[in-house]
N, C-alpha and C positions, 0 to 999 in steps of 0.2 A: 504494500498500501504505499503511494505516495505520502500522504500526509498534507501537510501545509507548509509552505515557503512564501514569504515576502520579504525580499530583499530590497531594501529602499537605500539610497546613497548613505544614509545617516544612522542605519539600522537595521536589525535583521529579527524577523519573528519565525520561528517554528512551532508547527503544532504535530504532537505526536500522540498516537492512541485515538480513540472514540468512545467516548460515553456513552454519547446519544446522538442522532442524526436529525436532521430538520430539514423536509422539503418545504415547508410554509416558513417564510423567514418572520412570520408575525409571531409562530410558535417560540422561533428564538428569541425574538424581543421579549417574550412574556416569561420564558424561562430566565432572562437576564434581570428583570423587572422583579420578580420573586425569590432572586436569589438561588434559584435551582442551578443555574450556570454559574459556573467562573468564570468563563469567557466562552465567545463563540469563533468560530473561524473556515473561511470557506469562499465561495463563488453564488454569486444570484445571475441568473440568465438574461441575456437581452430581453425577450419577452417576459415580463413580470408575473403574467399569468402560469408561466411553465414551475416543474419543480426547480428549486435552489439546490446545493450541494453544499449545505451548512452543517457543523459539526460541534458539539461540544468535546474539544479535548482532553484526552487526561492532563496534558501536560502542554502551556504554550509558553516556549521558551524567547524572552528578548534580549538580545545582545547589542549592545551600542557599538558603532562603528561600520564601516561597510563590510560587504561579506567578501571576503579572503579565500576562494577554493584551492584548494590543496591541486598538486599535480594532477592533471586528469586525462584519462586516456583517449586514443585518437577517435575521432568517430568515423563510423561506416559511410560509405558511399551512399548519398540521399539523392535521389532523383524525382523529378515532378512528371506526373504519369496522367494527370487530368485538370481540367481547370470548369468550374461552375459558377456561373455559365462562360463561356467561351467569351473571348476578347469580344468578336464582333457582336455576340448578344447582349454584352453589357455595354457596348456602346449605343445599340439599339435601344435599350433600355432606358439608357440618360436621355437619348434623344427624345423619348415618347415622355418621361418623366419632364423636360423642359418645357415641351408642348403643352402639358396638362397644367403647369406651374403657371403659362404665360396666358391662359386661358380667361378671359374675362369672366370675373367674379371668382376665380378660382380661389379655394379657402386656404389648401396648403401652400405654404410659402417656401417650405423646404424641405426636403427627404435624403435620408443618406443611403445611398445607394451601395450594396456590397457585394464582392463577388469572391470566389476561393478556390484554390489550388489543393492538390491532392498529392502527396510525396510519398514516395517507398525507399523504404532502407534496407541495405543487404543484411543487415543483423538486427538486431534489436536496440533500440534507442531508449537511453535509460534518462527518465526524466530530470533529475538531478543534475544528469553531466548536462544536458541539453542546456538547463536554465543557467549552469555556471558558464560555458560557451556564451549564452547571450549576455550575462554580466560581464564578461571579459571584452565583449565586441561595445555593449553599451553601458558603461558604469555608473552613468548618471541616470539611468533608468530604474522602473520599479520592475524588478524580474519575480515572477511568481510561478511556482509549480503547486497545483491544485487538484486532490483526488476528486473525480467528477461522480464517484459510486454514488454518494447519498442521493444525487438525484436520478439514479436508473442507470445511469452510465457507467457500468461495472468495470472496473479497471482502468478506465480513461484517463486521461490526465490532462489537464488546463496548463498552458504553458505559454510566457510571454513575457514583452520586454516595454511595458507601459510608460510613456513618456507624462500621463495624467493624471493628475490625484483628482479624483471625485469629492472626498471630505476627510479632513483629519479633525477629531476634537481630542481637547487637553484641559479638562474642568469644563468651563463655560466657554473658554477659548476655541473659535473654529475657524479652519482654514482651508481654501480650496483654490484649484488652479486650471480651470478649464480652458481648454485646447480647442481653436475651431479657426480654419483658414490654413492654408497650405499649398508652398510650392516646393518641388526638387532642390536639393542642395547642386550644386556646380562643382566640378574638379578644379578648375581655374578660380585663384582667391578673388581678381577683380570683378568675374563673372557672378561669383558667390555674391559677394557683397551687393551688386547689383540686384539679384535674385531678392535676396532681404529688402533692399529697399522700394523694390518692385510690390512685394506682399504688403509690407509696412502702409503702400499708399494705395494698395486694390480695392475699389468701391465695394468688388463683389465680395471680396473675401471679409472686408471690413463689414459688411452687412450680415453675412454668413455667422463673424464672430459675436455680433450685437446680438442676433437672436438667442443664440446661447446664455452669454451674460444677463441681459434682461431677463430671460426666464427664472435663470437660478436667485437671482436678486428679489425675484415674485414671488419663487416658494419659500425664502428663506426669513422675508421680512416678518411674518407672522410668529415666528420662532426665534427672533434677534431683537436684544436691546438695542444693538449697535451692528452697524454693518458697514464696511468700506470697500467700495466697488470703485478702481481708477476709472478715469473719463474714457482712455484709450489704452488699447493693448501694447505687450510688449513682444520683442520678438523671442522665440525660443528655438534653440538650434539643435538637431539630434542627427545623428550619421547621416540621414538618409534626406531629410526635411528641413525645411523652416516651419515653424507654428507662428500663428497669434495665440497669445494668452493671456489671462487676467487675474493675477492674486488678490482673492477674494478673502478678507477678515470679517470676523465678525465675532459678539458677544452674547451668548444664547441666554435668554430669558429663562427665569426658574419657573416650574422645574425644567430642566435643560434636557432634549432629547437625547438619547445615547447616539453613539456615532452610528452604528446598525438602522436606527429610525431614521439618520438624517440621509444615509445610504438610500432606504427605502423611499424617502420623500422625494430625492433628486434625481433617481435612475427611472427610465432613462433620461437623458438630459437632451437636448436638441443635438449635441456635438455627434451623437452617434444613432439618433433618431430623427428627427426633424422637427417642424413647426406648422402649425400646432401640433404638440405631441402625442396625442391621444389620435388624431388623424392619420399624423406621419405613422404611426406604429401599426394603425389596421391597414395601410398601404404596403407597406414592407410585409406584413405577414402573409397578405392576398398576393403579392405579386414575387416573393423571394423565395429560395428554398431557407430551410430553419438554419437560423445562426449558432444555435445552441447557445455557447455562454461567451461568442465572440461578441462586443460590444455591451457585456454584461460588468459585474465588478467582482475584485475579489478584495477580501479585506479580513478583519477583525474587530472586536470589539471585547470588552472586559465587563465586568460586572459594576465597575464603577461608571461606567457609559465611554469610557476613552476607548479610541480605537482611530483605525486609518483605512481608508477603501480609496483604490485605484483603479481606472476604467480599464476593462478587460479588452484592448486593444493593442495591436501588433502582436497576435495571439494564432496558437494552432490548438488543436485537440489531437493529442497522442492516443493510438489505438491501445488496448489493453496488451497486445502481443509486442508493441513497441516498434512494429513493422512499419505503420504509414500513420500519417498525419493529417489534417487538413488545415490549412493556414487562409486567415481571412484578412481583407483589407478592404475599406469604403471610402466613401468621400460625400460631403455634403451637397447637395444639387439644388441651385437655387436658379431663378428664372434665366440669368444671363450665362450659365455654367455652359462651357465648350465640352462635348460628349468626348473629343479626342484628348483632352487634357485631361478629362476626370480620369480617364479610362487608364492613362500613362501614371496618375496619381494612386491608382491602386497599386499597380507596379512596382513602384517605388517602394510603397508603402512594404510590401510585399517583402522587399529586400532585407526589412528588421531581421525578421528569423530565419528567411532561408540564408541570407550572407552568414549568420551564426553556424549555419549548417554545412557551409560552403557549397550550396545548393541555386544556382542561378535560377531567378524565374523568366519564363520564355519569353521572346520579345514580344511586344504588342504587334501587330500586321500593321501592314503600311497601307 
């Protein structure tokens, strides 16, 4: 069993053993409120109506400082074997979405469209080893490996390196760092700087980002006595892409909701779903394949209500036998999105996980 691992740049949390599992996250909330659970850890699915993979671990260990994996075995060869949908089909899906978003009186303003790749390994991949390789390649990311068995996906593991914090709570202090708006990095430093400047001034990306920040502020306002939201986003660089990000800080009202309750209040944000969120969720579930836990949330919460949750992007689900995995990536589609650019963005994002496995994503068709 994989258990639970969340390695942030400043700390590592590991959960071992299982006292009880929770498919209904609100049962987990109640267990914390009643004091029946010392801690909860695991993952929430993209679609909140589906079973969660939450456990009360026997032990939840916290270590300050970054995770420093020991010597690692060489990874087996990994190759991409199929894409769902195909690049051409994803391009057409985005084109249809743009048409829908630009119709007179359209209610939807943004929808996150996703696609996935299935890859196979010559021998079984160890989830902890894959997570360690992700950390080496992305030391500033939130690296995770979570057993999905409690949700009925026996033996499967969610693995990823997310740049995005959904919510952290320490006492009454709450901190979030939503990301939305993306452009790929460039190898040439001058071109990369120009790309960052382009993103920072892009009306399309700034509007997409504003959807997310405004929605989060609206959701937090009833539970926060104080809320600080910067007027403009800042640039956030990963190995593959530039993002727009906004650090949001607040002070919770008493009685303060727990970190798990805050995660449930906020998930799914428009960054992974769309605007209006409920309508975007219905559209996605009607027109896409099951995303599983991609775009969900990974984290923990203790009996005092403190905890951390990250958005489960740049992630893959590793099969129980370790021989295959499905990696996901998506992008926010708004009225002036370009289908070709959106397809390229998903390919770039898939490189976060596939690059750590030395497995290149297939090129997008011309």
